[in-house]
C-alpha positions in Angstrom: 0.0 0.0 0.0 1.1 3.6 -0.6 2.0 5.8 2.3 2.4 9.6 2.5 5.9 11.0 2.8 6.6 12.1 6.3 6.5 15.8 7.2 3.7 16.8 4.9 1.1 17.2 7.7 1.8 18.6 11.1 -1.8 18.2 12.5 -2.1 16.2 15.7 -5.2 14.3 16.6 -6.3 12.2 19.5 -8.3 9.1 18.8 -10.3 7.5 21.7 -12.3 4.3 21.5 -15.3 4.5 23.9 -16.0 0.8 24.2 -19.2 1.1 26.3 -20.7 3.5 23.8 -19.3 1.6 20.8 -18.0 4.8 19.2 -14.6 6.2 18.2 -14.0 9.8 19.1 -11.5 11.8 17.0 -10.4 15.3 18.0 -7.6 17.7 17.3 -5.1 18.7 19.9 -5.5 22.3 21.1 -2.3 23.7 19.5 -2.3 21.6 16.4 -2.3 23.1 13.0 -5.7 23.7 11.2 -5.1 21.3 8.3 -7.4 19.0 6.4 -7.0 16.2 3.9 -9.5 15.6 1.2 -11.2 12.2 1.5 -10.4 11.6 -2.2 -6.7 12.0 -1.4 -6.9 9.7 1.6 -8.7 7.0 -0.4 -6.0 7.2 -3.0 -3.3 6.6 -0.4 -5.0 3.9 1.5 -7.5 1.5 0.0 -10.7 1.0 1.8 -11.2 -2.3 3.6 -13.8 -3.2 1.0 -11.2 -3.4 -1.8 -8.8 -5.4 0.4 -11.6 -7.8 1.2 -12.5 -8.2 -2.5 -8.8 -8.9 -3.3 -8.6 -11.5 -0.5 -11.8 -13.3 -1.7 -10.4 -13.4 -5.3 -6.9 -14.4 -4.1 -8.1 -17.7 -2.8 -9.3 -18.6 -6.3 -6.7 -19.8 -8.8 -6.5 -16.6 -10.8 -3.3 -14.7 -11.6 -2.8 -11.2 -10.0 -3.3 -9.2 -13.2 -6.7 -10.8 -13.7 -7.6 -10.1 -10.1 -6.5 -6.5 -10.4 -8.5 -5.9 -13.5 -11.6 -7.5 -12.1 -11.4 -5.6 -8.8 -10.9 -2.3 -10.5 -13.9 -2.8 -12.7 -16.2 -4.1 -10.0 -15.2 -1.6 -7.3 -15.7 1.3 -9.8 -19.0 0.2 -11.3 -20.7 -1.6 -8.4 -19.2 0.1 -5.3 -18.4 3.6 -6.4 -14.8 3.3 -5.2 -13.3 4.3 -8.5 -10.7 6.7 -7.1 -9.1 4.2 -4.8 -9.7 1.2 -7.1 -7.8 2.8 -9.9 -4.8 3.1 -7.6 -4.7 -0.6 -7.0 -1.5 -2.1 -8.4 -0.8 -5.7 -9.5 2.1 -5.9 -7.0 -0.3 -5.1 -4.1 -2.6 -7.9 -5.3 0.3 -10.2 -5.6 1.4 -9.4 -2.0 -2.1 -10.0 -0.7 -2.4 -13.2 -2.6 0.9 -14.4 -1.1 -0.3 -13.5 2.4 -3.6 -15.3 1.9 -2.5 -18.4 -0.1 1.2 -18.8 0.8 4.0 -19.0 -1.7 2.6 -21.6 -4.1 -0.3 -23.9 -4.3 1.7 -26.6 -6.2 2.9 -29.9 -4.9 6.0 -31.2 -6.5 7.0 -34.8 -7.1 10.8 -34.9 -6.6 11.4 -37.7 -9.1 9.3 -36.2 -11.8 10.2 -32.5 -11.3 13.9 -32.9 -11.4 15.4 -33.2 -14.8 17.9 -35.9 -15.5 19.5 -33.9 -18.3 20.5 -30.4 -18.9 21.5 -28.1 -16.0 21.7 -29.9 -12.7 21.4 -27.9 -9.5 21.9 -30.7 -7.0 24.3 -33.6 -6.6 23.0 -37.1 -6.0 23.9 -37.0 -2.3 21.9 -33.7 -1.9 18.9 -35.4 -3.6 19.1 -38.2 -1.1 19.0 -35.7 1.8 16.1 -33.9 0.1 14.2 -37.2 -0.2 14.8 -38.1 3.4 14.3 -34.7 5.1 12.2 -32.6 2.7 
């Protein structure tokens, strides 16, 4: 996800979570600068949770990150009205979320079938024996 460079905003806020009332209270400190961010700019910097949730749901399917990115951009823009933040979604972010959700790969290798007997060899026979015995 994108982050703002530090030092752009000197406003200080206090955030309180009032559990019993089930509300979050946000207020500015007394001597803080009178500065505002446009919601559009904030949405561009940090994707709403709705977009992340959509990416996570699509990530568990066996689609490639570019296809997920295109689908989320289209759906979030047309159906959810989140066009500004959806257009900022990058394939690399989708890849990272997919990695967090699914792990590195969803492929099971067969050591005997997947290692070539000819061409470039990356392991010696004694190393293969160790791999077979210990994973």
